[in-house]
C-alpha positions as CSV (number, residue, x, y, z in Angstrom):
1,M,-3.0,-15.9,-6.0
2,Q,-4.8,-18.9,-4.4
3,W,-5.5,-18.8,-0.7
4,E,-5.4,-22.5,-0.4
5,R,-1.9,-22.7,-1.8
6,H,-0.4,-19.7,0.6
7,S,-2.7,-19.9,3.8
8,S,-0.8,-22.0,5.8
9,T,2.4,-19.6,5.7
10,W,0.7,-16.3,5.1
11,P,1.5,-13.7,8.1
12,N,-1.6,-13.3,10.1
13,A,-3.7,-15.8,8.3
14,E,-5.6,-16.5,11.0
15,T,-7.5,-13.0,10.5
16,S,-7.8,-13.2,6.9
17,Q,-11.7,-13.4,5.6
18,F,-13.0,-13.0,1.9
19,I,-15.7,-10.2,1.1
20,T,-17.5,-9.7,-1.8
21,C,-18.3,-6.0,-2.6
22,R,-18.5,-5.2,-6.0
23,P,-16.9,-5.3,-8.1
24,H,-14.0,-7.0,-6.5
25,R,-13.8,-10.1,-4.2
26,W,-11.5,-8.5,-1.4
27,H,-9.2,-10.2,0.9
28,V,-9.2,-8.3,4.2
29,Q,-7.4,-9.0,7.7
30,Q,-9.2,-7.8,10.5
31,A,-8.0,-8.0,14.0
32,G,-8.4,-5.9,17.5
33,S,-11.2,-3.9,18.8
34,G,-11.2,0.1,19.5
35,P,-10.9,3.0,17.1
36,T,-10.6,1.4,13.6
37,V,-7.5,2.1,11.4
38,V,-7.2,1.1,8.0
39,L,-3.6,-0.3,6.4
40,I,-3.1,-0.1,2.7
41,H,-0.1,-1.5,1.0
42,G,2.0,-0.1,-2.0
43,A,1.8,-1.3,-5.8
44,G,3.0,-4.8,-6.1
45,A,2.6,-5.9,-2.4
46,S,0.1,-7.3,-0.2
47,T,-1.2,-7.3,3.6
48,H,1.9,-9.4,4.3
49,S,3.6,-5.8,4.1
50,W,2.0,-5.3,7.8
51,A,2.9,-8.7,9.2
52,Q,4.6,-7.0,12.1
53,I,2.6,-4.0,12.3
54,L,-1.0,-5.5,12.3
55,P,-0.9,-7.7,15.5
56,R,1.1,-4.8,17.9
57,L,-1.5,-2.6,16.5
58,A,-4.4,-4.8,17.1
59,Q,-3.8,-4.8,20.9
60,T,-5.4,-1.2,20.8
61,H,-7.3,-0.4,17.9
62,H,-9.6,-2.3,15.6
63,V,-7.3,-2.8,12.2
64,I,-8.5,-3.4,8.7
65,A,-5.8,-4.4,6.5
66,V,-6.8,-4.6,2.3
67,D,-5.3,-6.2,-0.4
68,L,-5.7,-4.2,-3.5
69,P,-7.9,-5.2,-6.5
70,G,-6.3,-8.0,-8.1
71,Q,-3.1,-7.7,-6.0
72,G,-2.7,-10.4,-3.3
73,F,-5.7,-12.6,-2.9
74,T,-8.1,-10.2,-3.6
75,K,-9.9,-10.8,-7.0
76,L,-10.1,-8.2,-9.4
77,G,-13.7,-7.8,-10.8
78,A,-13.1,-4.9,-13.3
79,A,-9.9,-4.6,-15.0
80,A,-10.4,-0.8,-15.7
81,R,-10.7,0.1,-11.9
82,C,-7.0,-0.1,-10.9
83,G,-6.3,3.7,-11.0
84,L,-5.7,5.8,-7.9
85,E,-9.7,7.4,-8.1
86,T,-11.1,4.1,-9.2
87,M,-9.5,2.1,-6.2
88,S,-10.0,4.8,-3.5
89,R,-13.9,4.8,-4.4
90,D,-13.8,0.6,-4.1
91,I,-12.5,0.9,-0.8
92,M,-14.5,3.4,0.3
93,A,-17.3,1.3,-0.8
94,L,-15.8,-1.7,1.1
95,L,-15.3,0.1,4.2
96,S,-19.2,1.0,4.1
97,H,-19.8,-2.3,3.3
98,L,-18.0,-3.5,6.7
99,G,-19.9,-0.5,8.5
100,A,-16.3,0.9,9.3
101,Q,-15.4,4.3,10.2
102,P,-11.9,5.1,10.1
103,K,-10.0,7.2,12.5
104,A,-6.7,6.7,10.6
105,L,-5.4,5.5,7.3
106,I,-2.1,4.1,7.2
107,G,-0.6,3.8,3.7
108,H,2.6,2.9,2.2
109,S,4.3,4.3,-0.9
110,A,1.3,4.4,-3.3
111,G,-1.0,3.3,-0.8
112,A,-0.1,6.6,0.9
113,A,-1.7,8.3,-2.1
114,I,-5.1,6.1,-1.9
115,A,-5.0,6.9,2.0
116,V,-4.6,10.8,1.0
117,T,-7.3,10.8,-1.3
118,L,-9.6,8.6,0.6
119,A,-9.3,10.7,3.7
120,A,-10.1,13.9,1.5
121,Q,-13.4,12.7,0.7
122,M,-14.6,11.2,3.9
123,I,-16.8,12.6,6.6
124,P,-15.6,12.6,9.2
125,Q,-12.4,12.9,7.9
126,P,-9.9,10.5,9.5
127,R,-6.1,11.2,9.8
128,V,-3.7,10.1,7.7
129,I,-0.1,8.5,8.0
130,S,2.0,8.3,5.1
131,I,5.1,6.0,5.1
132,N,7.4,6.8,2.0
133,G,4.5,8.3,0.2
134,A,4.6,8.0,-3.4
135,F,3.0,11.7,-4.3
136,R,5.2,11.9,-7.4
137,T,5.7,10.1,-10.9
138,F,8.8,9.4,-12.2
139,E,10.8,12.2,-13.4
140,G,12.0,12.7,-17.0
141,L,12.0,10.5,-19.6
142,A,11.1,7.6,-17.1
143,G,8.0,9.3,-16.3
144,V,6.8,8.9,-20.0
145,L,8.2,5.8,-20.7
146,F,7.3,3.6,-17.5
147,P,3.3,4.7,-17.9
148,A,3.5,3.9,-21.8
149,V,5.4,0.6,-21.2
150,A,2.9,-0.4,-18.3
151,K,0.0,0.0,-20.6
152,M,1.7,-2.0,-23.4
153,L,2.4,-4.9,-20.9
154,S,-1.1,-4.7,-19.3
155,V,-2.8,-5.4,-22.7
156,T,-0.4,-8.0,-23.8
157,P,-1.5,-11.4,-23.6
158,G,0.9,-13.5,-21.1
159,A,3.1,-10.6,-20.3
160,G,2.5,-11.3,-16.3
161,R,3.2,-15.0,-16.9
162,L,6.6,-14.2,-18.8
163,F,7.6,-11.4,-16.3
164,S,6.8,-14.0,-13.2
165,H,9.0,-16.6,-15.2
166,F,11.6,-14.3,-15.3
167,S,11.6,-12.6,-12.5
168,G,10.3,-14.6,-9.7
169,S,13.4,-16.4,-8.5
170,R,14.7,-15.9,-4.7
171,A,17.9,-14.3,-6.2
172,R,15.9,-11.7,-8.4
173,V,13.6,-10.8,-5.8
174,S,16.2,-10.4,-3.4
175,S,17.8,-8.2,-5.5
176,L,14.7,-6.1,-6.4
177,I,13.9,-5.8,-2.6
178,T,17.6,-4.7,-2.1
179,S,17.2,-2.0,-4.7
180,T,14.7,-0.3,-2.4
181,G,17.2,0.4,0.1
182,S,15.8,-1.6,2.9
183,T,16.5,-5.2,3.8
184,V,13.6,-7.3,5.1
185,P,12.8,-10.7,7.2
186,D,12.9,-13.7,5.5
187,Q,9.2,-14.3,5.5
188,S,8.6,-11.2,3.9
189,L,10.9,-11.9,1.3
190,S,9.2,-15.6,1.0
191,C,5.9,-13.8,0.4
192,Y,7.4,-11.1,-2.3
193,Q,8.7,-14.0,-4.0
194,A,5.1,-15.5,-4.2
195,L,3.4,-12.7,-5.2
196,V,6.2,-12.1,-8.0
197,S,5.7,-15.6,-9.3
198,D,2.0,-15.1,-9.8
199,P,1.0,-14.0,-12.9
200,D,-2.4,-12.6,-11.8
201,H,-0.8,-10.6,-9.3
202,V,1.7,-8.8,-11.7
203,N,-0.8,-8.4,-14.4
204,A,-2.8,-6.5,-11.7
205,T,0.2,-4.3,-11.0
206,L,0.9,-3.4,-14.4
207,A,-2.8,-2.6,-14.7
208,M,-2.4,-0.2,-11.5
209,M,0.9,1.2,-13.1
210,A,-1.0,1.7,-16.5
211,Q,-3.7,3.7,-14.9
212,W,-2.1,5.5,-12.2
213,S,-2.6,9.2,-12.4
214,L,-1.8,11.7,-9.6
215,S,-3.2,14.7,-11.2
216,S,-5.6,15.3,-8.3
217,I,-3.2,14.4,-5.2
218,D,-2.1,18.1,-4.6
219,Q,-5.7,18.9,-4.1
220,S,-6.4,16.2,-1.9
221,L,-3.4,17.1,0.5
222,K,-4.6,20.2,0.7
223,D,-8.4,19.1,1.4
224,L,-6.9,17.3,4.6
225,S,-7.9,19.2,7.3
226,E,-6.8,16.5,10.1
227,P,-3.3,16.3,11.4
228,A,-1.1,14.3,9.0
229,L,2.0,12.4,9.8
230,F,4.7,11.8,7.0
231,L,7.3,9.2,7.6
232,V,10.2,8.5,5.3
233,G,13.2,6.2,5.3
234,S,16.2,8.4,4.6
235,N,17.8,5.7,2.4
236,D,14.5,5.1,0.3
237,K,15.9,4.3,-3.4
238,T,12.5,4.2,-4.8
239,V,10.9,7.5,-3.9
240,R,13.0,10.6,-3.1
241,P,12.2,11.4,0.8
242,T,11.7,15.0,-0.4
243,V,8.6,13.9,-2.0
244,S,7.1,13.7,1.3
245,E,8.5,16.7,2.9
246,E,6.7,18.7,-0.3
247,A,3.5,16.5,-0.1
248,A,3.6,17.6,4.0
249,N,4.0,21.6,3.2
250,R,0.6,21.1,1.4
251,V,-1.0,20.1,4.4
252,K,-2.5,22.5,7.0
253,F,-1.4,20.4,9.6
254,A,1.4,18.0,9.1
255,E,4.6,16.3,10.8
256,F,7.2,15.4,8.5
257,L,9.7,12.9,10.2
258,P,13.1,11.0,8.2
259,L,14.1,8.0,9.9
260,P,17.6,7.6,9.6
261,N,19.3,4.5,7.6
262,R,15.8,3.1,6.6
263,G,14.9,2.2,3.2
264,H,11.7,2.1,1.0
265,L,10.2,-0.8,3.0
266,V,10.9,0.7,6.3
267,H,7.8,-0.6,8.1
268,E,8.9,-4.3,7.4
269,E,12.9,-3.7,8.0
270,D,11.7,-1.9,11.3
271,P,8.4,-2.2,12.4
272,E,9.1,-0.9,16.1
273,A,10.2,2.5,15.1
274,I,7.2,2.6,12.7
275,L,4.7,1.5,15.6
276,A,6.3,3.6,18.2
277,R,5.9,6.8,16.0
278,V,2.2,5.9,14.9
279,L,1.3,5.1,18.0
280,E,2.3,8.4,19.6
281,F,0.6,9.9,16.5
282,L,-2.8,8.1,17.4
283,D,-2.6,8.5,21.2
284,D,-2.2,12.4,20.4
285,A,-5.5,12.3,18.6
């Protein structure tokens, strides 16, 4: 995506900066001072997902939000580095480049799997807060077909442009968001429309889906020695709430907390509820 085209309307644009840390040119948003907290969005999203969370969390913490490789405004430097393990290593290199030693990692959906993978490898180990964590692949036939289709599309010339052309309308994006079980603010919906309308962002999301493997996630969950918080929207239509509950059972010190009548994008539809529980968890540390 072109920053010059969207900077005037992008949430928290005043905190944005671009950092080259091989192999990618990262879009990073930083704000606040105090203990460092890192925000990691889910597949197909961007830093806009934390529009309401970042500034309020920055009142008491140093907050770092990143766009995943190729998504949002981060320029993908290596097409083969969109999987769970490679992205985790590249984010760790970025945090080292920034001189950051996180006290907590907050991840949404696939970003929660990245947060767990990162935390399990870091010394000292940060706490993890998972929001509707995607710790399991699709079940049954979908588990076979979806990754296969993503792999096919990720190497098909023009696939991202074709998807953007047919799926980038306001009505289609709104329908996609509604299907997650959430209702988000208009600003967030506009950001998703901009993302879905961008072929480079779509191509990177397809590459992430094609390269995604959760073969090591159970071990990473077991390797967490610091307390972890698993927040779930009980109305999540994208990832079953029981996925987070099962993941919490694999962590030595974990709390599983459902939020009634909230969907997959709970941190966007009800940031106050998320902030209250996040701050309580961080203060307890």
